[in-house]
C-alpha positions, 0 to 999 in steps of 0.5 A: 439665990433661985433654982434658975440663977443656980442652974444659968451659973452651972451651965455658964460654968460649963461652957467655961470649962469647955472654952478652957479646953478649947484654949488648950487644944488650939493650935493657932494663935488667933484662935487662941486670942480669941478663945481668951476673948470668949472666956472673957465673955463668958466671966463678964456674963457670970459677974453679971449673974452674980449681981442680979442675984445679990443685993449690991450693984456694984457688979455691974460697974465691975462687969462693964469695967472688965468688958471694956478691958477685955474688948481693948486688950482682945484688939491690941493683941490682934493687932500686934500679931497682925504688924508682927505677920506683916513684918515678916 
């Protein structure tokens, strides 16, 4: 691994820790849901970064599937809470 890749992994990991702290301190449910989406996006970036460093290309497929699941689950959960608040 090159030094730039290690630095990028460290910076992304720090951003991930900050996002987790934001999730813990958030009060609104929508902020928590979008923070989980942000954490998922950062995990996709970490997977892609590891995939560029390694020889195998399987990481790109894994990252793409994870990104799609992250996006779809966020939309579904937001729609659920929107419908739940509309019925009140």
